[in-house]
N, C-alpha and C positions, 0 to 999 in steps of 0.2 A: 708304360707310357712315359715319354721323355719329359724333362722338366719344363720345356716351353709349353707343351700341351697341358701340364698340370697347372701352370699359371693361368691358362685360358679357362680352366674349369673351376678356379677359385671364385669366390663371390664377387669379384670385380671384373668388369669388362669395360670397353670404351666405345662410344658412338662418335665416329669422326666423319665429317662430310667434306670432301675436297671440293673447293670452289673453282679450281681450274686455272687460276692466274694469280700473279703476285699482287694484283690490286683488285679490290671489289669493284663491280660496276658502279657508275655514278648514280646517286640517288635521283629519283624522279617522282613527281607528284601524282603519277598514275593517269594524267590526262593528256599525255603526249600523243600526237597523231600517229596513225599506223604508217609504217614504211614497208618497202618490199621485203625486208628481212623478217618482219613480223609475220607476213603471210607464209614464208618458208618455214618459220618456227612452228606455226600452227599445223602446217601440213606434215612436218616430221613428227609432231606430237600425236598424230593419228586422227585428227579431225576430218570429217567428211567435207566434200565440196559445199554442201548445203549449209553446214555449220559455219564454215569460213565466210561464205557469202553473207550469212546473217550477221556476223561480226562486222564485216565491212559496211553493211547498211546502217549499223547502229553507231559507228565510230567516225571520228574525224580522221582525215588521212592526208598524207603528203607523198603519194606514190610517184615513183620515177617510171614514166610510161614511154621512155625513149626506146627506139628499136633495139639498142644493145641490151637495155635492162629487160625488155620483154623476152628476148632470146634467152637471157640468163635465167629468167623465171621458168621458161619452158624446159630448159635443160635440167632444172631441179624438180620437175614433175608437177608444176603448177598448171592446172587445166585451163582451157580457153574460157570456160564458164566463169572461173574465178577472175581471170584477166578482164573479162567484160564487166564484172561487178566492180573491179578496181577502177575501170574507166568511167563507169556510171557515177560512182561516188556514193556517199551515205544517203539514206532515206531521211529527208528533212522532216517529214511528218513524224517518223519514229523518234527523231531527236527532240522534236518539240514536245512530244508526249512524255519522254523520259525526263525532260527538264522540269516537268511539273509533278513528278511522282518519284517515289523512292523504290527502286527495284529490289526484289527479294535477293538476299545473299545466297549463293550456292554453298556456303560453308556452314550450313545448319543454323542460320540466324546470326552468325558472327559477321560483322562488316568486313568486306574485303579490304586488304591493305592497299594503300594509295601510293606507297613508295616501293621501289624495287628492293628486294632483299629476300631473306630466308626466315621463316617463322615456324614456331611450334604452336599447333592448335591444341589447346588444353583448357578444360574447364570453361568453355564458352568464351575464350579470348585468344588472341594471337600474341605470342611472346617473340620479339625479335631475337634472332640468333646471331651471335658475334663470332668472328673467325679467329683462329689461331694458326700460326705458320706450321707447315710440315717441315721437319728437320731431317737432314742427312747426317749420318755419323760415318765418317770415313775411317775404317779400321786399319787398313794398311795401304801403302802406296810405294811404288818402286823408288829407290833412292835416286835413280836417273831421271825421275820426273814422269809426267803423264797422268792419266786418270788413276784414281784410287778405287779400292773395293769398299762398298758401303752398304748400309741398311738405312731405311727411312721409317718415319713414324711421327707421333705427336707427343709433346711433353706437357707437363702441368696437370692442373686439376680441371674437372669438368666446368664448362661455362655456366651450366645450370643443371638442375636435377628435376626429374619428374617421377611420379608414382603411377603414371598411366602406361601399362604394358602394351597397349594397342597404339603405338606411336603414330601420330599423324602430323605431317609437315606441309607447309605451303611454300612453294618456290615461285618467285616472281622475278624473272630475268629475261633478257633478250638473248637470242642466239645460243640457247642452251639445249643440249641433247639429253633430256631428262631420262630417256630410256636406258642410258648407260649408268644410272645410279645403282649402287650395290650397298649392302651392309653385311655385317657379320661380327661375331664375337672376336675380341682382341686379347692378345697376350702382352703383359708388360715385361719387357726384356731389360734387365738391369745391367748385364755385362755379357761379353763374349770373349773368347780367346782370339788372339791374332790369327791363329791357324784356321779358325772358323770363317775368317774373311778371305781365305785363299781361293778366290773365284777362278784363278788361272791354274790352280794346282791339279793334283797334289804336288806340293813343293817339299823337298826333303827338309826336315826341321833344322838340320845343321847349316843349311844355306840361307835360312830365313834372315839372320842378322845382316848378311852380306847383301841380300836383295832388297829387303824392306826396312832394315835398320832397327828391327825389333825381334825379340825371341818368339818362337812358335807358340809357347804357352803363356806369353804375357797377357794380362787382363786389359781389355778395352772397355771402358765405361760406355754404356749405351743409353739406358734410362728413357726408353721410348715405348709407347703403345703401338703395337703392330697387328694388322688384321690376320685372322686365321681362316676366314670364310668369305665367300662371295655369294650373297643371296639377293636375287632381284626383288625390287619393291613394286607394289601396285601403283600405277600412275593414272590419274584422271585429269584431263585438260579442263580448265575452267573457261568455257566458251565466252563468257562475258568479258574476260580480261585476256587479251593476247599476251602470251608469255607467262601465264600463271597456271600452275599445276598443283593439284593435291596429291601428295605422295605418302604412302602409308605401308606398314608392315602387314603381311598376310597371316602371320602367326604371332601370338603374344610373346613379348620379350620377358625373359627371366631377369631378376634383379642383377644389376651390375653395369658395366660400360660396354659400348658397342662402337664399331667403326662403320660409318656411312660414307661412301666414296664413289667417284667415277672410276669405272673398272680398270682403266689404263693409267691411272694417275697415282697409284701407290703400289708397292710391292708386298706380296704376302710374306708373313713371318716365315723365316727360314730361307728367304731368297736374298742372294747377294748380287749387287749390280755395280757396274763401273760408272763413275762420275768424277767431275772435276771440281764440284763445289756444292753450294746449297740448292735446295729445292726452290722452285718458283711458285709453289702451290700454297693454298691456305686450307685450314680444316676447322671443323667445329666439334667440340667435345661435349658429350652428354653422359649423364649417368641415370639409369633407371633404378629407383629405390624400391625397396620391398614395401608392399602395402599389407603384408601379413596374411594374405589369402591366396597366394599363387597356387595354381594347379601344376602338376607335373607335365613334362613334355614341352616346355617353353623353349624358344630359340635361345641358344647359348648352352644348352644341355646336350650331351652326346646321345641322349635318347631320341633326338630328332634326326632323321636321316638327312643327308645333304643331297639336293637335287642338282645334277649337272645340267646347266642351261643349254649346253650344246647337244645333249642326247635325250634329256628328259628322264634318264635313269636315276634312281635313288641309291646312294651308297652309305654304308656304315662309316664311322669316323676313324675306325682302327681295325686292323686284322686280328686274328685270334691269338697271335703272339705265342705260338707253341708249335713244335714239330708235328707233322701229320702226313698221311698218305692221301691218295685220291679219294678213296671211299670215306675216310674220316673227314676230309674237306667237304664232300657233298653232304654228309650227315650234319656237320656243324652248321652249315648255312640252312639246311632244311629244318633243323630244330630251333633255329634262332628266333627269338621273339624280342623285337626292339621297336620302339616308337609306336606301339599299338599294332604292329604288323607281324604276320607269321609267314608270309609268302616270300621269304628270302631264298636265294639260290646262289650257286657258284657261277661266276661270270664266264662268258666265252672269251677267247683270247683277243678278239677284235674289240670287245668292250673294255678290257684292261688296257689295250693299246690306246683307246680313246680317252683314257684317264691320265695318260702320260702328258706331262707339261715340261718341255726342255728348259723353260725359263725359270722354273721353280727349283729351289734347293732346300729340301726338307730333311732334317737329320733323321737317320734311321733310329728306330726304337730298340737299340741294342747296347745297353750299358755294359754288357760283358765284353764286347769288342772295344768300346770306348776306353775301358779300363786298361787295355793292352797298350795304348798310346802308340799304335802303329799308324804312320802317316797315310791318310787317305782311307782308313778303315774306321768305321764303315761310312758309306754314302758320300755325298748326299743322295736322296731319292728325288727324282724329278716327277712330281705327282701333284695333281690339282688339289686345291682347297685345304692344303696342309694336312691331308689324311696321314695318319700315323701307321707306318708299316715296319715290319721287323724281319723281312726276308723276301724270298721269291714267292710270288702269288700264284697259286694253282688256278687253272682254268678248267672249264668243262669241255674243252676242245681236245680231241685226240681219240685214241682207241685203247681204253683200259684193257688189260693191265699194263700195257706198254705204250710208247709213243705219246706221252702226256705233255701237254703244252703248259709251261709256266711263263710268267712275265717278270722281268727284272727292271724295276723302276730306277735302278742306278745307271743302267746302260740304255734304257728305253727300248730294249729288244726282247723278243720271245726266246725261251730256252726249252729244248726238248729233253724230256726224261724218258729213259728206256725201260724203267721198271716201276711197279707200283709199291715199292717198299717205302716204309716210313723214312722220309728224308729230312736231314738237318736243314734248317732254314726254309723249309717249304711251309707256306701259310695259306690261310683262307680269308679273302676279303669279299664280303657278301654284297650282293646287289639285288634290287627288286625293280619290277616294272610297276610304276604307280597306277596304271590303268589295267 
């Protein structure tokens, strides 16, 4: 297992939530009237027509009902029933009743926030969450100018700590696609070599000073928390408050730090990208403390399989990291017991292809090859979720003992084997169907 993955398995992880812009939305007292954008937000949040209409009837509104605005609403999927409710306006009797009574809070008795923001729901109270900037570290840039090759992440200490492993948050914002929120364990990267930033490479090390002005093995300080996983959170819209959502993890978190982020607004650890300057996003850093009675199998532990949201398949976090043949690969997965499951199997070639991610650059787990200092050897691997691999991955596709299909995550292509002998660099990466 490479050093970056070892860092992610140590007792510290980071919880970071990207807020999506360089400035936080303006504060609001929570009594602002509904606008057309609020209706679109509720619709994207998964609320039914009846639920949205109920909100309209209980709320003040300043809708734009011009022909152009109505056509725009229709193009975004707003139904005619909802538009009719917008035109009719609020139920004055319902408003009069609510003015003389205190409605029950949908947050388990905790009063709902009245200002836009992000909150931790803990011990029957809401704790405001404050943001930290996401930083880019440009490792190398051509001496002739242009974009540099960089990594991104978050610096500093957690904004606050919690001992509640069943993390629950409340988001209250307008025009936010909360379905894109992800979280996962993070690795703290202290430094990288200049050669590891070679996103356009492999470049011959002897040409590095001429092209980039630094040596191939020069150390570049990084000091960033970077995500290693993307796990979707559960989301519950709060009907009583347009733009408010309860967001929570579906499995308990093990002690440490985690990253919580919009899926397109931060790069996975091991990924290099081109940029000309700083990030325009913000982040929130949390730490989950130990309460002394954690059970095994919490998120952040490699004993929990990763579920690919695109396919629903569950994958291990690392291959077997040893040479084998087809029969040994089949037996390895068949006999594997991980995460409380025993129905692991060798994947088909198309399933391995579905795990490929051209935008990801994950170091191969091959310290023996790294020690040779050969440019471009090994990797990187282009694979989702920072899964650790150490060679070509065997599939269950083919006709043993010959014509065996393997997958190379370095090239993103399948490779054919003509015999079932034990092959150097052939590995087993196990998968299971959760249902």
